[in-house]
N, C-alpha and C positions, 0 to 999 in steps of 0.2 A: 291589541291590548291583551295581555295574558292576565286570567283571573285565578288566584289561588284559593284554596279552601283549607281550612286546618281541622283536624279532628284530635282530641285529647283521649289517649288510649293509655290502658293500664295492662301489663302483662307480667307474667310471672315465670320462674323456673328454678328447679332444685339445684342446678349446676353454678350459676354466676349470674351477675348483671348482665354482663355481655351476651350470655345465652338467652336472657330474657328480652333484651332489646331486639336481638336477630329473630327470635320465634315471633315476636310480636309484630314486627315489620313484614316476615313472611306470611303470616295468617292475615294482615291485613292487605297484603298485595294480591291475595287470591279474589278478592272482590273489588279493590279499588285500583283503577289505572291511572297511569301519570305521577306515581310517587315522585316527588322532588327533594324534599328534605326531611330531617328529623331534628328535633331539639330534645335533648333529656332535661325533663322539668325536676325529677325526683328519683332518687334511688332510696329504697328501704328494704329491710329484710325482718325475718321472723328468726328469733334465737331460741333454742332449746336446749337447756344446759349450758354448755361452753360453745356451742357450735351453731352456725347459721345452718337453718334447714331449709329456707326459701328466701329467693330474692325477687324483690318486686320492682318494677320501673314504670314511672308515668312520662309518657311521650307526647310532645305536639308533633304530629305528622301532617306534612303539607302536600297537597297534590294539585296539579292544574287541570281546570275545568275546561273539557272539550266542548266548545260550543257547536259544532258541527256533528257531533255524535248523534245518531239516529236511535 
């Protein structure tokens, strides 16, 4: 039986929501093995004047637990 664990992460980018998602997953994958799924929970942004200046994403990142890992 496979067991999955969920982490709730927040990431940001000055480029786009897509970039914020990609950067957050890339950063998490540096220390978390067996990533399997991502759910985008929320997207928000900071506005300065009439322009979006920072994009934020809240993600539910899922990974499989390796019971045989030493």
